[in-house]
C-alpha positions, -999 to +999 in steps of 0.1 A: +543-158-275+510-165-293+493-196-278+473-223-296+436-215-293+406-237-294+394-248-328+358-242-320+332-230-294+325-264-279+340-271-245+353-306-239+342-320-206+365-341-185+355-378-180+350-385-143+347-419-126+312-432-130+302-408-158+286-421-190+305-403-217+305-407-255+339-424-258+343-445-226+362-477-230+344-510-226+357-514-190+340-515-156+360-486-143+356-452-159+387-431-167+396-396-159+408-384-193+419-349-202+410-334-236+425-310-261+457-308-242+474-287-268+452-257-261+473-229-246+506-243-257+529-215-270+540-217-306+576-227-311+588-192-322+577-156-317+545-147-336+564-124-359+587-154-369+558-178-377+545-178-412+524-210-414+505-232-389+480-260-393+464-278-364+440-306-354+404-296-358+377-305-332+380-324-299+399-355-287+408-372-254+444-380-245+450-417-240+482-427-224+499-456-206+478-470-178+448-447-183+424-476-181+443-493-152+461-516-177+499-513-172+510-513-209+544-495-203+569-506-229+545-518-255+512-499-256+521-466-271+507-474-305+474-486-290+471-454-270+477-432-301+450-452-319+426-447-290+432-409-291+424-409-328+392-430-321+381-405-295+385-378-321+364-397-346+336-401-321+337-365-309+339-351-344+310-373-356+330-384-387+313-418-388+278-428-397+274-449-365+289-444-331+316-470-322+331-469-287+368-465-284+382-501-284+401-515-254+436-529-258+424-565-260+397-556-285+424-541-308+444-573-305+414-594-312+405-574-343+440-578-357+438-616-352+403-617-368+417-598-398+445-624-400+472-597-396+484-613-364+486-649-350+462-661-323+489-658-296+489-620-303+459-617-280+469-608-244+505-604-256+527-573-250+534-569-287+534-534-300+516-521-331+525-495-357+510-473-384+499-501-406+480-519-378+464-487-368+452-481-403+437-516-404+419-510-371+405-476-381+390-492-412+376-522-393+361-503-363+351-471-380+351-477-417+377-449-421+404-455-447+439-443-440+469-431-461+503-444-450+530-418-457+565-434-457+594-411-451+627-430-458+647-411-431+644-385-405+666-361-424+640-361-452+610-352-430+611-316-443+605-328-478+571-342-467+559-313-447+535-302-474+517-336-472+512-331-434+499-295-440+475-308-465+462-335-441+454-310-413+439-286-438+416-311-455+409-337-427+420-322-394+423-355-376+452-365-353+480-385-370+500-415-358+538-413-364+560-443-359+594-455-371+620-482-369+651-472-348+628-445-334+600-469-328+581-449-301+545-441-313+537-404-314+504-386-319+508-356-343+484-327-337+498-301-360+526-286-380+542-252-379+568-233-399+589-203-389+621-185-396+641-211-376+626-242-392+596-266-393+580-282-363+555-310-355+531-308-325+538-341-308+514-358-283+534-384-264+513-414-251+541-426-228+529-407-197+521-431-169+502-419-137+475-395-127+471-364-147+463-333-126+456-311-156+467-302-191+492-277-177+512-305-160+514-322-194+527-290-211+552-284-183+567-319-186+566-318-224+542-347-229+527-323-255+553-302-273+565-287-305+595-307-319+617-293-346+620-317-376+657-319-373+653-333-337+640-366-350+665-394-357+681-390-391+688-427-396+652-438-387+625-441-413+591-428-403+555-439-412+526-416-408+490-429-406+467-403-420+430-410-414+410-399-445+380-383-431+366-348-425+352-333-394+314-326-394+309-289-387 
């Protein structure tokens, strides 16, 4: 099968403990983050069956449960997807000024400051969704977002063209959330073939030490998911950052 190839010539270095990297969190302990984990992942069908593909442009780091030594299992998936998008913004130089990737508490503080959440939201284990992520991207980076509402999972195919347009014109990672299917997902691409349409899903729910990107692929933390595999009864919201990569 054809594999996903790198979008550019730049090589993304891994963050190692003690290193000073462009998108370290504001924490005393540096993280060991893996970047561009979709590279090398086979497409969901044979090359001869694929007739359209659009992928994230540029570099990003994969943020996941516990990556900064904060155990956020059960509530932090939306925050981690937001952090992945923020890392892309920094590495893609989409913003006029550099802004470090915000920590979980900083995200909560920002939402309270914007009066979207009550004061007791800070240090809580309350989750966030596409709307809160859009607010934070605007506050921290000055990047507006489009919220795409899909009434039900069975209607996802009707909105495929919007997702194609996003990756073609912006290229940023996307956040996907829902109601009955309320697990945050990072979306890194879309593909269409003879057997159907697929989303490239980056799952932030991994907890533990990452050996390398191959481990994530093998355990399907990054995978192509067919549109009809999503919950038919759940609505879905996509947060689409409205920015373009600087080439």
